[in-house]
C-alpha positions in Angstrom: 0.0 0.0 0.0 1.3 3.3 -1.0 0.9 6.3 1.1 0.1 9.5 -0.6 1.1 12.1 1.9 3.4 12.5 4.6 0.6 13.6 6.8 -1.2 10.3 6.4 1.9 8.4 7.4 2.3 10.5 10.5 -1.4 9.9 11.3 -1.0 6.2 10.9 2.1 6.1 13.0 0.5 8.3 15.6 -2.6 6.0 15.8 -0.5 2.9 16.1 1.8 4.6 18.7 -1.3 5.6 20.8 -2.6 2.0 20.5 0.8 0.6 21.4 1.0 3.1 24.3 -2.4 2.2 25.5 -1.6 -1.5 25.3 1.6 -0.9 27.3 -0.2 1.1 29.9 -2.9 -1.6 30.2 -0.2 -4.2 30.5 1.7 -2.2 33.1 -1.5 -1.6 35.2 -2.4 -5.3 34.9 1.1 -6.3 36.1 0.8 -3.8 39.0 -2.6 -5.1 40.1 -1.6 -8.7 39.6 1.6 -8.1 41.5 -0.4 -6.5 44.4 -2.7 -9.6 44.5 0.4 -11.9 44.5 1.9 -9.9 47.4 -1.4 -10.2 49.3 -1.7 -13.9 48.6 2.0 -14.4 49.5 1.5 -12.5 52.8 -1.6 -14.5 53.6 0.2 -17.8 52.9 3.1 -16.7 55.0 0.8 -15.7 57.9 -1.1 -19.0 57.6 2.2 -20.9 57.6 3.3 -19.1 60.7 -0.1 -19.8 62.4 0.2 -23.4 61.4 3.6 -23.7 63.0 2.3 -21.9 66.1 -0.7 -24.2 66.3 1.6 -27.3 65.9 3.8 -25.9 68.7 0.8 -25.4 71.0 -0.6 -28.9 70.2 2.8 -30.3 71.1 2.9 -28.3 74.3 -0.6 -29.4 75.2 0.4 -33.0 74.6 3.5 -32.6 76.8 1.3 -31.0 79.5 -1.2 -33.9 79.3 1.7 -36.4 79.6 3.0 -34.5 82.6 -0.4 -34.5 84.2 -0.7 -38.3 83.5 2.6 -38.8 85.2 1.5 -36.6 88.1 -1.7 -38.5 88.5 -3.2 -37.7 91.9 0.0 -35.8 92.9 -2.0 -32.6 92.8 -4.2 -33.9 95.6 -1.0 -34.9 97.5 0.4 -31.4 96.9 -2.7 -29.8 98.3 -2.6 -32.1 101.3 0.8 -30.9 102.3 -0.6 -27.3 102.4 -3.7 -27.7 104.7 -6.3 -25.0 104.8 -5.7 -22.4 107.4 -9.1 -23.1 108.9 -8.3 -26.9 109.3 -4.9 -27.9 110.5 -6.3 -30.8 112.5 -4.5 -33.3 110.3 -1.2 -31.6 111.2 -2.0 -31.6 114.9 -3.2 -35.2 114.7 0.1 -36.2 113.0 2.1 -34.6 115.8 -0.1 -36.2 118.5 0.3 -39.6 116.8 4.1 -39.2 116.8 4.1 -38.3 120.5 1.9 -41.3 121.3 4.0 -43.7 119.2 7.1 -42.6 121.1 5.6 -42.5 124.6 6.1 -38.7 125.0 4.1 -36.1 126.8 3.3 -33.3 124.3 2.0 -29.7 124.5 1.3 -27.7 121.4 0.7 -24.0 120.8 0.1 -22.0 117.6 0.2 -18.4 116.7 -2.1 -16.6 114.3 -1.7 -17.2 110.5 0.0 -14.5 108.5 0.3 -14.3 104.7 3.8 -15.0 103.2 3.3 -15.4 99.5 0.7 -15.4 96.7 1.1 -18.1 94.0 -1.3 -18.0 91.0 -4.0 -16.3 93.1 -3.7 -18.6 96.1 -2.3 -17.1 99.3 0.2 -19.2 101.3 0.1 -18.3 105.0 2.2 -19.5 107.9 1.7 -20.0 111.6 4.5 -20.3 114.1 4.1 -23.2 116.5 5.8 -24.6 119.6 6.0 -28.2 120.6 7.0 -29.0 124.2 7.9 -32.7 124.7 8.9 -34.7 127.8 10.3 -38.2 127.7 13.5 -40.2 127.4 16.3 -39.1 125.1 15.8 -42.3 123.0 12.2 -41.6 122.5 12.9 -37.9 121.7 15.4 -39.0 119.1 12.9 -41.3 117.5 10.2 -38.5 117.5 12.6 -36.1 115.8 13.5 -38.7 113.2 9.8 -39.3 112.4 9.1 -35.5 112.4 11.5 -35.2 109.5 9.2 -37.4 107.3 5.9 -35.6 108.2 3.9 -34.9 105.1 3.4 -31.1 105.6 5.3 -28.1 104.6 6.9 -27.0 107.8 10.2 -25.4 108.9 11.9 -26.1 112.2 13.5 -22.9 113.5 15.1 -24.2 116.8 15.3 -27.3 119.0 16.2 -26.9 122.7 17.0 -29.8 125.0 17.0 -29.7 128.8 18.1 -32.7 130.8 16.9 -32.3 134.4 19.1 -33.3 137.4 19.7 -35.7 139.2 19.5 -38.3 136.4 20.5 -36.0 133.4 20.1 -37.7 130.1 19.1 -41.0 131.8 15.9 -39.4 133.2 13.1 -37.5 131.6 14.3 -34.8 129.2 12.4 -31.8 128.0 12.6 -30.7 124.4 11.1 -27.5 122.9 10.7 -27.3 119.1 9.9 -23.9 117.5 8.8 -24.1 113.9 6.4 -22.7 111.2 3.6 -24.5 109.4 2.7 -23.3 105.9 -0.9 -23.5 104.8 -3.4 -22.4 102.1 -5.6 -19.4 102.9 -9.1 -20.6 103.7 -11.5 -19.9 100.9 
């Protein structure tokens, strides 16, 4: 095809340039919007992958906790038993009286008021100071102290005082005073 004028050639080139420019602009916009969608999808997939890893980690932690609780069994009940309620320390008193009776000792107990010492996960731990006065033979006192070490309560012995009375000394009745603290859960 022969073109007659220079003006027609310029017009044809201009039209085709505009069409080519429009196609380039449309392609660039399409690439931009498609790229934005790809970024959103990629970010979403990355977030889902992170959440999946986090969920897997939590499931693993839950399984470990279940395994630990299975191993613990009724240990939580035993743990609560060593911290009696502040309004019911009769089991502790009964354990001390049983030790004294088993070892043929005369025993006198006294307790102070409870005072808070710590708060653990919303539960308050309190303590009361106590004094145990015992009278009996040295052998029996030694057996009592040995068994007191194995008592199933959280207690702390602060001091132990021995007094051997004349004329028999250690061969006669001996007095022992034990000062300690008992830890208990605050009554609900």
